[in-house]
C-alpha positions as CSV (number, residue, x, y, z in Angstrom):
1,M,-31.4,-72.3,-12.1
2,R,-32.5,-69.8,-14.3
3,M,-29.7,-67.7,-17.0
4,P,-29.7,-64.2,-17.2
5,L,-32.0,-63.2,-19.8
6,T,-28.6,-61.9,-21.4
7,T,-26.8,-65.3,-21.9
8,S,-30.1,-66.1,-23.7
9,L,-29.5,-63.4,-26.2
10,L,-26.3,-63.3,-26.5
11,S,-25.9,-66.9,-26.7
12,R,-28.0,-67.2,-30.0
13,V,-26.3,-64.6,-31.0
14,A,-22.8,-66.0,-30.5
15,V,-24.0,-69.2,-31.7
16,G,-24.8,-67.7,-35.0
17,I,-21.9,-65.5,-36.0
18,R,-20.2,-69.1,-35.4
19,S,-22.0,-71.5,-37.4
20,N,-20.4,-70.6,-40.6
21,R,-17.1,-71.4,-39.2
22,R,-14.6,-74.4,-41.0
23,E,-13.5,-76.9,-39.1
24,Y,-9.3,-77.8,-39.8
25,I,-7.5,-80.8,-39.8
26,P,-5.1,-80.2,-36.8
27,P,-1.8,-80.9,-37.6
28,A,-0.4,-83.9,-35.4
29,G,1.1,-82.1,-32.6
30,Y,2.3,-78.7,-32.1
31,L,5.0,-77.0,-29.7
32,N,5.9,-73.6,-29.4
33,Q,9.5,-73.2,-27.4
34,V,8.7,-69.5,-26.2
35,T,11.8,-68.8,-24.5
36,P,14.5,-71.9,-23.3
37,Q,12.7,-72.7,-20.0
38,Y,9.2,-72.3,-20.9
39,A,7.3,-73.8,-24.0
40,E,3.2,-74.2,-25.1
41,A,1.7,-77.8,-26.4
42,W,-2.1,-77.4,-27.7
43,F,-3.7,-81.1,-28.1
44,P,-6.2,-81.6,-30.6
45,T,-10.0,-82.0,-29.7
46,K,-13.6,-81.7,-31.3
47,G,-13.9,-78.3,-29.1
48,C,-14.6,-76.5,-26.9
49,F,-18.1,-77.9,-25.2
50,W,-18.8,-73.6,-23.7
51,D,-17.9,-72.7,-27.3
52,A,-20.9,-74.5,-28.8
53,M,-23.2,-73.1,-26.4
54,G,-22.7,-69.9,-27.4
55,H,-20.5,-68.7,-24.7
56,C,-18.4,-66.3,-24.0
57,T,-18.4,-63.0,-26.6
58,T,-14.3,-62.8,-27.7
59,C,-13.6,-66.8,-27.4
60,N,-13.1,-68.2,-31.2
61,Y,-9.9,-70.8,-30.7
62,G,-11.4,-72.8,-33.7
63,V,-13.3,-75.9,-34.2
64,S,-11.2,-79.2,-35.5
65,V,-12.6,-82.6,-37.0
66,E,-13.6,-85.2,-35.2
67,V,-10.1,-86.6,-33.3
68,S,-9.5,-89.5,-31.8
69,P,-8.2,-90.3,-28.7
70,D,-5.3,-91.9,-30.0
71,Q,-4.4,-88.1,-31.6
72,M,-5.1,-86.8,-29.0
73,V,-2.5,-88.8,-27.0
74,R,-0.1,-88.6,-30.3
75,A,0.1,-85.1,-29.9
76,A,1.7,-84.9,-26.2
77,E,4.0,-87.5,-26.8
78,I,4.9,-84.8,-29.8
79,A,4.9,-82.2,-27.4
80,V,7.5,-83.4,-24.7
81,D,10.1,-85.7,-27.6
82,S,10.0,-81.8,-29.0
83,L,10.9,-80.3,-25.9
84,A,14.2,-78.0,-25.2
85,P,15.6,-80.4,-22.8
86,S,16.4,-76.5,-20.3
87,T,12.4,-76.4,-20.3
88,R,11.2,-76.2,-16.9
89,T,7.3,-74.9,-17.2
90,L,5.1,-76.1,-20.1
91,W,1.4,-75.0,-20.8
92,I,0.0,-78.1,-22.5
93,S,-4.2,-78.2,-23.3
94,A,-7.0,-77.7,-25.8
95,F,-10.1,-75.3,-23.9
96,D,-10.8,-77.6,-21.2
97,T,-8.6,-80.3,-20.0
98,L,-11.0,-81.6,-17.4
99,H,-14.1,-81.5,-19.3
100,D,-14.9,-85.7,-19.7
101,R,-17.0,-85.2,-23.1
102,E,-14.0,-83.0,-24.4
103,V,-10.9,-85.3,-23.0
104,P,-12.2,-88.4,-22.7
105,P,-10.6,-89.8,-18.8
106,A,-9.2,-92.6,-20.4
107,T,-7.1,-90.4,-22.5
108,R,-6.6,-87.6,-20.2
109,R,-4.6,-90.1,-18.3
110,E,-2.4,-91.8,-21.1
111,I,-1.9,-87.2,-22.0
112,F,-0.7,-86.9,-18.4
113,A,1.2,-89.9,-18.4
114,V,3.1,-88.9,-21.2
115,L,3.4,-85.4,-19.5
116,A,5.5,-87.4,-16.5
117,R,7.9,-88.7,-18.3
118,S,9.1,-84.6,-19.8
119,P,12.1,-82.7,-18.2
120,V,9.7,-80.5,-16.9
121,D,9.4,-79.0,-13.3
122,T,5.7,-77.3,-13.8
123,I,2.6,-78.6,-16.0
124,L,-0.1,-76.3,-16.8
125,T,-2.9,-76.2,-18.3
126,E,-7.1,-75.0,-18.7
127,A,-9.3,-75.0,-17.8
128,H,-13.7,-73.8,-16.8
129,P,-14.7,-74.0,-12.5
130,A,-17.1,-76.0,-13.0
131,S,-14.8,-78.9,-14.7
132,V,-12.6,-78.8,-11.7
133,R,-13.1,-82.1,-9.4
134,S,-11.1,-83.5,-6.6
135,E,-11.1,-86.8,-7.8
136,K,-10.0,-85.3,-11.8
137,V,-7.2,-82.9,-9.8
138,Q,-5.8,-85.6,-7.5
139,E,-5.4,-88.2,-10.3
140,C,-3.5,-85.2,-12.7
141,V,-1.1,-84.3,-9.6
142,E,-0.5,-87.9,-8.9
143,L,-0.9,-89.2,-13.1
144,L,2.3,-86.3,-12.7
145,D,4.7,-87.7,-10.1
146,G,6.2,-84.9,-8.0
147,R,5.6,-82.1,-11.0
148,T,3.3,-79.1,-9.9
149,F,0.1,-79.0,-11.7
150,G,-1.1,-75.2,-12.3
151,I,-4.4,-75.1,-13.7
152,Q,-5.8,-71.7,-15.2
153,L,-9.6,-71.2,-15.0
154,G,-10.6,-68.7,-17.2
155,V,-11.9,-66.0,-14.6
156,E,-12.2,-63.0,-17.0
157,T,-13.4,-60.6,-14.6
158,M,-14.2,-61.0,-10.7
159,D,-17.5,-58.9,-11.2
160,E,-20.4,-60.5,-11.5
161,F,-22.7,-59.0,-13.5
162,I,-19.8,-58.4,-16.4
163,R,-18.9,-61.3,-16.4
164,Y,-22.5,-63.0,-17.7
165,A,-23.2,-59.1,-18.7
166,C,-20.5,-58.1,-21.5
167,V,-18.7,-61.6,-21.5
168,N,-21.3,-64.2,-21.3
169,K,-19.5,-66.9,-18.8
170,P,-22.5,-66.9,-16.5
171,Y,-21.6,-68.6,-13.4
172,S,-20.8,-67.4,-9.5
173,N,-17.2,-66.8,-7.6
174,T,-19.2,-69.4,-5.2
175,L,-17.7,-71.6,-7.8
176,L,-14.7,-70.0,-8.2
177,A,-14.2,-70.5,-4.9
178,R,-14.5,-73.9,-4.5
179,A,-12.7,-74.7,-7.9
180,V,-9.4,-73.0,-6.2
181,D,-10.9,-74.9,-2.7
182,V,-10.5,-78.2,-4.6
183,I,-7.0,-77.0,-7.0
184,H,-5.1,-76.3,-3.0
185,D,-6.8,-79.4,-1.9
186,S,-4.9,-81.7,-4.5
187,D,-1.8,-79.7,-4.4
188,A,-2.3,-78.1,-7.5
189,V,-1.5,-74.1,-8.3
190,A,-4.7,-72.1,-9.2
191,Y,-4.3,-69.3,-11.6
192,A,-7.0,-66.7,-13.1
193,N,-7.1,-65.8,-16.5
194,L,-8.2,-62.1,-15.8
195,I,-8.7,-60.4,-19.7
196,A,-8.2,-56.9,-19.7
197,G,-10.5,-54.5,-22.9
198,I,-13.8,-56.3,-22.2
199,P,-16.6,-55.8,-24.6
200,F,-18.9,-52.8,-23.8
201,L,-17.4,-51.0,-21.4
202,T,-14.6,-47.7,-21.7
203,E,-10.7,-47.5,-21.4
204,R,-11.5,-46.6,-17.3
205,E,-14.0,-48.9,-16.8
206,V,-11.4,-51.7,-18.5
207,V,-8.2,-50.4,-16.3
208,A,-10.4,-50.2,-12.9
209,Q,-12.1,-53.5,-12.8
210,T,-8.9,-54.8,-14.6
211,A,-7.0,-53.8,-11.1
212,L,-10.3,-54.3,-9.0
213,S,-10.2,-58.6,-10.2
214,V,-6.6,-58.7,-9.5
215,R,-7.0,-58.3,-6.3
216,Q,-10.3,-59.8,-6.0
217,A,-8.8,-63.3,-7.2
218,I,-6.1,-63.1,-4.5
219,S,-8.4,-62.8,-1.8
220,I,-10.7,-65.7,-2.3
221,G,-6.9,-67.3,-3.0
222,F,-5.7,-67.7,-6.2
223,D,-1.9,-68.4,-6.3
224,Q,-1.1,-66.4,-9.3
225,I,-2.6,-64.2,-12.1
226,V,-2.2,-64.5,-15.7
227,L,-3.2,-61.0,-17.3
228,F,-3.8,-60.6,-21.1
229,P,-5.2,-58.1,-23.6
230,N,-8.2,-58.8,-25.7
231,H,-7.5,-59.8,-29.4
232,V,-10.5,-59.4,-31.5
233,K,-11.0,-63.0,-33.6
234,E,-13.0,-63.5,-36.6
235,H,-16.4,-65.3,-35.5
236,T,-17.1,-63.5,-32.5
237,I,-19.3,-60.8,-30.8
238,A,-16.5,-58.7,-30.5
239,F,-15.3,-58.8,-33.9
240,A,-19.1,-57.7,-34.9
241,L,-19.5,-55.2,-32.4
242,A,-15.7,-54.5,-33.3
243,E,-16.5,-53.9,-37.4
244,S,-19.2,-51.7,-36.8
245,N,-17.3,-49.3,-34.2
246,R,-19.0,-50.7,-31.4
247,Y,-15.8,-52.0,-30.0
248,S,-12.0,-50.8,-29.7
249,P,-9.5,-53.8,-28.3
250,P,-6.9,-52.6,-25.6
251,D,-3.7,-51.4,-26.5
252,L,-0.8,-52.0,-24.2
253,W,-0.9,-49.3,-22.3
254,T,-3.7,-50.4,-21.2
255,I,-1.9,-53.8,-19.9
256,R,0.7,-51.1,-18.2
257,D,-2.3,-48.8,-16.4
258,V,-3.5,-51.9,-14.8
259,L,-0.7,-53.0,-13.5
260,A,0.6,-49.7,-12.6
261,A,-2.4,-49.6,-10.5
262,V,-1.0,-53.2,-8.7
263,S,2.4,-52.6,-8.5
264,D,2.1,-54.2,-5.4
265,L,0.9,-57.4,-6.9
266,V,3.1,-57.6,-10.2
267,S,5.3,-60.8,-8.4
268,E,1.7,-62.8,-8.9
269,I,1.1,-61.6,-12.5
270,H,2.0,-63.4,-15.8
271,L,1.8,-61.8,-19.0
272,A,0.0,-63.5,-21.6
273,W,-0.9,-62.9,-25.6
274,L,1.6,-59.7,-25.5
275,D,2.0,-61.1,-29.3
276,L,-0.8,-63.5,-31.0
277,K,-1.0,-67.6,-31.5
278,P,-0.6,-69.1,-34.4
279,H,-1.7,-72.3,-32.7
280,P,-3.9,-75.1,-34.3
281,G,-7.1,-73.6,-35.5
282,A,-6.4,-69.5,-34.7
283,A,-9.0,-67.3,-36.2
284,E,-7.9,-64.1,-37.9
285,V,-7.2,-61.9,-36.0
286,S,-8.5,-58.0,-37.3
287,F,-8.4,-54.7,-35.5
288,E,-5.2,-54.8,-33.6
289,P,-3.9,-51.0,-32.3
290,S,-0.7,-49.9,-33.4
291,R,2.3,-50.5,-32.3
292,V,4.3,-48.2,-33.2
293,S,4.0,-46.0,-29.7
294,T,3.8,-48.7,-27.9
295,K,7.9,-50.5,-29.1
296,R,9.5,-49.8,-26.1
297,L,6.5,-50.4,-24.1
298,Y,6.1,-53.9,-25.8
299,D,10.4,-54.9,-24.8
300,L,9.5,-53.8,-21.0
301,L,6.9,-55.8,-20.1
302,N,8.5,-58.8,-22.0
303,Q,11.3,-58.2,-20.1
304,F,9.3,-58.2,-17.1
305,D,7.5,-61.3,-18.0
306,H,10.7,-63.6,-18.5
307,S,13.0,-62.2,-16.1
308,R,10.9,-61.7,-13.8
309,S,12.3,-58.5,-12.5
310,Y,10.3,-54.9,-11.3
311,E,13.5,-53.1,-13.0
312,P,11.7,-53.0,-16.5
313,L,8.2,-52.9,-14.4
314,Q,9.3,-49.6,-13.2
315,E,10.5,-48.1,-16.7
316,A,7.2,-48.9,-18.7
317,F,5.6,-46.9,-15.5
318,D,7.7,-44.0,-16.1
319,L,7.1,-44.0,-19.9
320,I,5.0,-40.7,-21.1
321,R,1.3,-42.6,-22.7
322,P,-0.1,-40.7,-25.5
323,H,-3.0,-38.4,-24.6
324,T,-5.9,-40.7,-24.8
325,Q,-10.5,-39.1,-24.5
326,E,-12.4,-40.9,-23.8
327,C,-14.9,-41.6,-27.1
328,T,-18.2,-41.9,-24.4
329,E,-20.4,-40.6,-21.9
330,T,-23.3,-42.8,-21.7
331,S,-23.5,-45.3,-18.8
332,L,-23.2,-48.8,-19.4
333,K,-26.8,-50.1,-19.3
334,S,-27.4,-47.5,-22.0
335,R,-24.4,-49.2,-23.8
336,L,-25.4,-52.6,-22.9
337,L,-29.2,-51.8,-24.2
338,D,-27.8,-50.3,-27.4
339,G,-25.9,-52.7,-28.1
340,Y,-28.1,-55.9,-27.0
341,Q,-30.8,-54.4,-29.6
342,W,-28.4,-53.2,-31.8
343,L,-26.8,-57.3,-31.8
344,A,-30.8,-58.7,-32.0
345,R,-31.9,-56.7,-34.9
346,T,-28.7,-57.7,-36.7
347,F,-29.0,-61.2,-36.4
348,G,-32.3,-62.0,-36.6
349,H,-33.7,-62.0,-33.2
350,D,-35.7,-58.6,-33.1
351,H,-39.0,-60.6,-32.2
352,W,-37.1,-61.3,-29.7
353,W,-35.6,-58.1,-28.0
354,V,-39.7,-57.1,-28.7
355,E,-40.9,-59.5,-26.4
356,N,-37.5,-59.2,-23.8
357,E,-36.6,-55.7,-23.7
358,D,-37.9,-54.3,-20.6
359,K,-36.7,-57.2,-19.2
360,I,-33.6,-57.2,-20.6
361,A,-33.2,-53.1,-18.5
362,V,-34.6,-55.1,-15.3
363,E,-31.8,-57.5,-15.4
364,I,-29.5,-54.8,-16.0
365,Q,-30.5,-52.4,-13.5
366,Q,-30.6,-55.2,-10.8
367,G,-27.7,-56.9,-12.4
368,L,-25.5,-52.6,-11.8
369,S,-27.1,-52.8,-8.2
370,R,-24.4,-55.3,-7.3
371,S,-21.9,-54.5,-9.4
372,S,-18.3,-52.9,-8.1
373,V,-18.3,-50.7,-11.5
374,D,-19.3,-47.8,-10.4
375,H,-16.8,-48.1,-6.9
376,S,-14.0,-48.7,-9.3
377,T,-14.3,-45.8,-11.3
378,E,-14.4,-42.9,-9.3
379,S,-11.0,-41.7,-8.6
380,L,-10.3,-41.8,-12.1
381,P,-9.9,-38.5,-14.5
382,E,-13.4,-37.3,-15.5
383,T,-11.5,-36.9,-19.5
384,D,-8.6,-38.6,-19.2
385,V,-7.8,-42.6,-19.8
386,L,-4.8,-41.9,-18.2
387,P,-3.0,-39.4,-17.4
388,T,0.4,-39.5,-19.7
389,R,2.3,-40.5,-16.6
390,P,0.2,-42.9,-13.9
391,G,2.1,-41.2,-11.0
392,R,0.2,-40.2,-8.2
393,V,-3.2,-40.9,-9.7
394,V,-2.0,-44.6,-9.7
395,E,-1.3,-44.9,-6.5
396,D,-4.9,-43.2,-5.3
397,L,-6.9,-46.0,-8.1
398,A,-4.8,-48.6,-6.5
399,L,-5.9,-47.5,-2.7
400,N,-9.3,-47.2,-3.6
401,I,-9.2,-50.3,-5.1
402,V,-8.4,-51.9,-1.9
403,D,-11.2,-50.3,-0.1
404,S,-13.9,-51.4,-2.4
405,A,-12.4,-54.7,-2.4
406,S,-14.5,-55.2,0.8
407,V,-17.5,-54.2,-1.1
408,P,-20.1,-58.0,-1.7
409,V,-19.6,-59.9,-4.7
410,P,-22.9,-60.8,-6.3
411,D,-23.3,-64.3,-6.4
412,L,-25.8,-65.4,-9.4
413,T,-26.2,-68.7,-8.9
414,K,-25.2,-69.6,-5.3
415,G,-22.8,-72.1,-6.2
416,G,-24.6,-73.5,-10.0
417,A,-22.3,-73.3,-12.9
418,N,-23.6,-73.1,-16.7
419,G,-20.0,-71.5,-18.3
């Protein structure tokens, strides 16, 4: 399958940006007991395969020195031994737990055998949809000896054009649906990780696209959604754009407005990264939005996520959001072309850009013609990101998204996978 030219450019730029990261020495083990019932653990690997290829405009979880299989297993043992006895759910991962080059099969088997000795009911991990294979998932399920096994896939958005043109993750929804089927056939649970705050999109597009993605992810079979705001990490394209005033990360009002637009589905939505995570290898984070106007909102979102009660969300929906104006009147096509040109010239790819600019423009136009981005913003106000209180406009937006969910989602690869 021929990758989009946008992937070629964004990957070239990302590889260069990431090339001067310093390797870190991972600790023997890491566990964060988030609540008495929920904990997060990381085990070391050499690093993410897709990161090394230059994929993803927002990710940087660091790159470790070479680690041995014994170190990976020992980290899992330390995590399990450190769990509070009341822990019911353990999230444990590196980057792509099911990728054999990152976590060798024999090592993965040892890690899951360790997890089977834990007191928890549910084990969650992360994987790329291309790494989801029935034999791997079934083996993990069997090793966990009756515990629920959940796999979080880095979906980011259900709009394939936005996924490859803005996030630089060029894989299809056909691949996602296949991965979900494999997970279900193996008696595991499928989670879709969705990011709010994708580079190149306006605030209005972010809210509408993320809400639409929630509905479309559930429609193809995902059991649960994990929604999180983007944070600007060093050594990423998002950081380069933010540093030049070409990108601003979302604040918690964005998360609130997405939840308001899909209020009928919040029982299937979990929140993540409302706070930064001090995990091993964590990158420096910059350009964080002020929390001054969101302190009460932050508390309510956390209450909802931990209690699974709708009452805190209802109060969050009633909070008055500070008035916000859109800062751009340009089309997404113009924003992409301008951003791509700036990235190419800033990071030493002028010649490549001169040779491919016209082809990129055609590729963007073709992608936009199959994208749902225009459908999902039609019912939002012209000047405000959202009105000060979601109210009726958010209800209209949700109805509009339901109607537009039937719009065919473009199939980039006919089932191929390339991160």
